N, C-alpha and C positions, 0 to 999 in steps of 0.2 A: 919550846913554846913559850917562853916569858918574852924572848924577844920578837917571838912572833905578834904576840897577844900586844904589846907595847907598838906596834907600827901600827896594828888594826886600829887600836885606840887613838894615835896619831890622824888616822886617815880620818875617823869620825869628827875628830874636832876642827880638822882643817874644815870638813865638809860643813860640818856647825858654823862654824866661823864665815862661810861663805854666804851660809842662806839666811845668818843674822845682817849681811852685807846688802844682799838680794833676796827680801824674802818672798814666800811662795804665795799665792792668790789663795782666796777661801779655798776653790774649786779650780779642778781642771777639766777645760774643755775640750773634748777629742776634736781633732781636725786631722782633716787627711791634706788638705789643701798647702801649698806653701806657706810661708809666713808673711808673702804680701797679697795673697788671695784673699777672697771674704770666709770667714768659716764655714764647715759644712753642716749642711740641714737634716736634720732628723726627726721630725716630729709625727705624733701619733693621734688618732681623732676617734670618738664614738662615731661620726655620720659620714659619708661620703660626702655630701654636700659642702660640710665645713671644710674636708681636706680640698677639694676642689676650688673654692673661695679664698682658702691660703695658698695653694699654687699660683693664682691667678693675680694676687696681691704681692709674690716673691718675685723680687729680680732675677732669684737664680733660677736653673736650670734644671727644675726639681719634676718627678714624676708621682702617682698616686700609687700605691700598692695594697694589697688585701691580705691580712694575715688571718688565717683559720686560728680561735683560741678553746673552742669549747667543743668537744665532743659530742656528737647527736646530734644538734640544733642547728648548726651549721655557723654559729654566729663569728661575725669578722670585726675586724681592726681595720683603722685605713692607717698606713706609712705614706707620710710625703719625706722623699729624699731625691738624689741622685742616683743615676747608674754607677757609678764610679763606687759612691758611698757604700750601695747596699749590696754590691759584688765583694767590697774589701770586708764586711761581716759573714757574708753569703758562702762566701767559697770553701768553707772550710768545713761546713756541712753538721757543723755541731750544734746548731740553732738556726733560727728560722727555717725549719723545714717545710711550714705547709703555706707557703705563699702564691701569689696572684697578680697578673698584670691586671688593672684596671683600664680597659680602655675606652677612652674618653668619646663619649658623645659626640658626635658630628666631627671627629678627626679624622684626617687623611692616615689610612690604614693598608696594611698587607692583605694580600687574599689567604685565607686561615680557614681550616677544616678541622672539627672534633668529632673522631671516628670512631664508631665502639658497637659491639654487639655482643651478645649473652652466647658463651660457648655452648654450654651444656643443652640451650634452647636451639644450637643451629649446629648438630657434630659434624655436617657435612660443608660445611662453609671454610673456604679457605682464606684467611685474610689477608695474609701477605699478598695474593693473588689479586683480589679486591681492591685493594689500597695501589696497587700497580694500574691496574685497568683504571681507577679512577685519576690518576695523574695524568696517566695517557689521555684519557678523553676532554679533561681540562684544559690540558695541552691545548689540544684541536681545535676546543670553545675559542682560546683568547688568540688562537692564530686566526681564525676564520673570521671572529667578529669583532677584534682589537687591532690586527696584525704585530703581535704579538708574540716572539719567537721563545720559547722555555721548553725544557725537559724534567726528567726528573733530576738531572744535577742541580736544577735550581729549586730543588723543594727540601727545605729539614725537614726530615720524617723522624718525630719522637715517638717511643714507645713507653707504658706503664701498662702491659698485659698482665692479668694472672691468669689461674688454671680455669678461671670462673667466665672472664670477660675480655674480650678483645680489645683495647684502647690505644689510638693513636692521636698523634697533631701533627697535621700539615700545615709549615709556615711557607709560602711560596715568597721567594727572593728575587723579584722579578727586577731587571736592572732598568733605573730610571721610569720606573710606571707602580705607580699605587690606584688604591681606590678610592675615591673621595671621604666615603666614610664606612663603620659598622652596618649601616641599612644596605648601602650598594653592593656590599659583599654578601648582602641576602642573609646572613645565618642567625643575628641574634638580637639580643634587647640593650638596650641604652646603658651605656656603662657598664658593657659585658666583664665579668671577671674570668682570666685566660690564665690558668695554672704555668705558672713559670718552669723551665728547665731545670731539672733536677730536683724541683719538690714534687710532695706526695699529700693526698687528701688526707686531712685528720684522722687518726685513727686506724691507716691503711699503711705508712711508710712504703709505697712501691711508687719510687720516684719517676718523674718522666726522664727517659736516657734516651740517647741516639740510637735508632732502630740498626737492628744490626743488615736490616736491607738499604738503608739511606743509602743515598749518592750524593747529597751534598756536602762539600766540604769549603768554611770561610776562607777567606782569602789570607794567610797572617799577616798579620800589621807588628810594628815596631811596638816592642814595651806590652803587646796585648796578649795573653797566654789563649791559646787553642779552646780552651775552657770558658774565657770570658768572651771569646766570640763566637760560640755558639750560643751563650748566652744573650746577647746583643742581638743574635739573629732570629732567635726564638721571640722576642719581642716584637708587638703585633701591630704597635703605634710608633715603634722606631724608626719614624720615618722624615727625613729635615726635607724642606723646599729647596729647590734646585729648577735652574730656568729650563734645564733639558726636562724633568720629570715631567711625564703625562698623567692626568688623572683622569682613572676611569669612572662611567655609572655605571648603570640597570637601571632599564626600566622594571620597574618591578610589579606595575599593574599590568602589565600587558599578557593577553590572553593564555591560561595554562598550556592548551594544548597547542599554541606556536610554541612555547618554550621547551616541549618536550621534543617537537616534530623534530631536532638537529638530531637527537640520539635515539628515536625509536629502532632503527635499522641496527641498533648495537645492542640489544637488548643483551643480560647475560645470566645465566643458569647459576652463577653464583649468590644471588642475592638480591636487596633493593638498595640501590645506593641513593642519599640525598643528599642535596648540597648543606654541607656544614656537619653532617651527621649522619654516620653512616650507622643504621640501627636494623638491626634483622629481629623480626618479631615471629613469633609461632603464631598458627601454621604457617609455614610459607606456601602461598599458591601461587599457581602458574603463572597466572593473570599479571600477579604485583613483582616479577620476575623482571623487571625494566630498569634500567639506568637510568634515571631521571637527572637533569642538570636545569637549570633557571639560564635559559637562553639570555645571554649579554647582550646588550646595546649601547650605541655610540652615544653619548649626551643629549638630552633632549634640550633645545632652547626655552629660556624661560627663566623666569628668576623667585627664587623663592628667599624667603628672611634668615640671614643666620641668626646664629647664638645673639647678638647683638645688634637690635633693629637700630637705634640710635647713631649707631655708628655706620649701618648701613644708609642708612638716612642722610648721613653728613658725605658718602663718597657720591650717592647721587646728586648731591647740589655742586661737588667738583665737577661731575661730567654733565651738567646742564647749564650752560653759560653763553653768553656771546651766540644768541642765536640757535645753538645745536642742542638736541636733546639726545644725549647719551643715556646708557642703561648699564643695568648689571646683569650679564650673561648666565653669570655661574659662580659660587662662590668656593673656596677651600679652605680649612681651617687645621693649620701644623699644629699641632699641640707642642711638639719639643721646644719650638720658637717661640709660641702663642703669636702665632701669625696667622692674620685675615689675608686671603689672597683674592680679591675681585678681578676676573676676566668683563673687562668693559665690552660693550657695543654701540656702534653707530657716535662713537666718541673717539677720534686716532691721534689727538694732540699730544706729542712726544717733546719732552724738553730738550732728549739729544738732538733731535735736528732743528729744533724751533719752528715747527711748524706739524701738520698733520700727515699723518702716514695715508699713502694713497688707498692701499686695500688691508694692512696690517693693524690689529688693533692694539689695544694698550693694557697691562695690568694694573689696579693699587693695590699696595699694600700695605696692611694697618699692621704697627708692629706693636701691640697689648702691652707687652712688659717696659718697653722704652716711651710707649705713646707717642708716637710720631706716626705719619705716614710717606709713602715714596713712591715713585712711578718707575715701572719695569716696560717693555716690549715683548712682544711677539716677532718683532720684526727679525729677520735672519742676520741682518747686520747690527743692528744694536745687541742682539744677544753675543754675536761672535765680539762685541766689544765690551762686553758682560757690564752693559750700561743700567746705570742705577741714577736716579735723579738726588738731589738734594733730599734732606729729610725734613718736615715738617711739622711741629706739635700739632695733636690735636688739640681741640678746641675743648675747653675747661669741661663745658658739660656733657660731651662724650668719652671723659678718660676713664678707666677701668675703676680705678679707686671712687671715683666721683660716683659711677654708677652701683657698686658695691655697696656702698654708705646707704644709697637711695634705698636698694633692695632690701638692705637690713633694717632699716626706719619703718617701712612698709609694712614689711613680715612681724615686725615687733609692735607697731600699733595695731596690728590687724586679731594678735594673737594672746598682747598681754592682757592678763586680767587685774583692772584697776585695783583689786581688793589683795593683791599678792603683791609680795614685795621683788624687785628686779633678780633676777637668775643671778646663780652665783658663776664662779669662772668656771666649775668642772662641767659644767652643763652646756658651753659653749661650744663645746665638740673635743677639747684638748682632755688625754686622759689625766686622772688626779691618783694620789694614791689610794684612796678609800674605794677607786672604781675597782681597782685592781685585790682587791679585798672581798669583792662581792662576788663568790661563787667562780671565778675564775683560778681552776685548778690543774692547769695543765704546766706541767714542768718542764717542757720544752719551750713555751712561747713564753713564760716566764725569763726563762734565761737568755730568749732571743730580745726580750724588751729590754734587758740591764742597761745597756750602751743607750738606749733611747732614753729611760728616765734619766739615766745620768745626763746626758746631753742637756734636757730639756730642765733639769734642776740645776745645771752649771748656767744656762743661757738667763735664767730667771734670778740667779744669785748674781749673776755680772752685771744684772740691768740697775742694781743697787750699790755698785762697786765700785770706786774710783781710787786710779794713782797707780797701781798693779798690773803688770802684762799679762798674757799667757803662760804657762809654763812648755816651753819648747819640748815637742816630741820629741827630740832627740835627747833629751836630760831624762825623762821618764825613761825612755827605752836603756841607756845605758845606768839607769839604776836597779831597774829590773834586773839585766842580766848580770850586774855588779855582786845582787844580795838577792 
């Protein structure tokens, strides 16, 4: 026993000597990335606007998520992090139990449905049959109006039903096809909060799981688990730009009688299905037992302003020169890359061939993260060559940080009371310790945010700390395993 104690004492003395030579930093900054990569991002905000503004100013590939933290009133805070960072803490299901994807306004997204009905009020309704019928008719509509082929095997079917309520989420996994934005999908309000796979509503603890009648199975990728693949597939705004991606739009202003015409001959006695939400309300009268689906149509010519009108004007200047009056046919916004893609009309000059194309139009792409623009083509030959022009810096007056600063100054000037002092740091959107003591009593969300608070405190501390590097992740793991 004495020898064992002496050996342990010697080991401790050696480690103490090591730390004297290479002292630890004041705090440990959690990091999933490799040492040569930038540290991970994990920030909390009270306001959704503040979270999105932070995303716009952040060079890393981050997203916005909502976390429910108070039973009864649906209060939420907003987390900004990467998919990989969130999944690292999320997959254990010990915390972060009530999480939502915030689907960004104007961003390209997948087709998705939130379906539900009350079982007690509709005892004869067959939910599974209704879901299968909806998928069948949506697939027929996509084929007829868009020439997009799909089946139930392309639809991730998630279930969080109880004895009282039938509840499903459907997320279409269409190959090289997505919708222009949330509005063109037909279903929901701006910056919609859509519950994550494996999450439950607060106070209910009935998570979204893969339904027993689900027929979609993600392609297994190396170093990504099956559960992680389901998680990524369930994210509605997880759509990246590619040359082959088709962007679909829907004319939501069409006459309602025309929108339902396609399905009138396919009415069902199971109940009433509507775009985006399947909801049966008592009493079920015969006249209401119709399958209704908003008719999908191709894109309409014409230009509407993007969320960045200053950049729109800059792009218009690019395609109005040398006597040619070009225009913007359509824009699309890809949130993952912070990328604005402009389809150009009446201006076909291509840097790849050094002249204008005879018939095929070009695209102007604006990378908001790196504040550059470049040109690509719809021409098949340019696509086959994967052509991309040189990148050019955006003018200073249309760069995002400049626009955000201008917007913040304008908002502050309009809202500030001249007799009041400037707001404290905690009122600018990021959570402070005092905020957590203000009636937030959900033990699960407190546990879930421990890592987030640690990361934020570490970042603040390291800003004023010089000379000492971060503790390697490997050393922390070694110490934990040893003691």
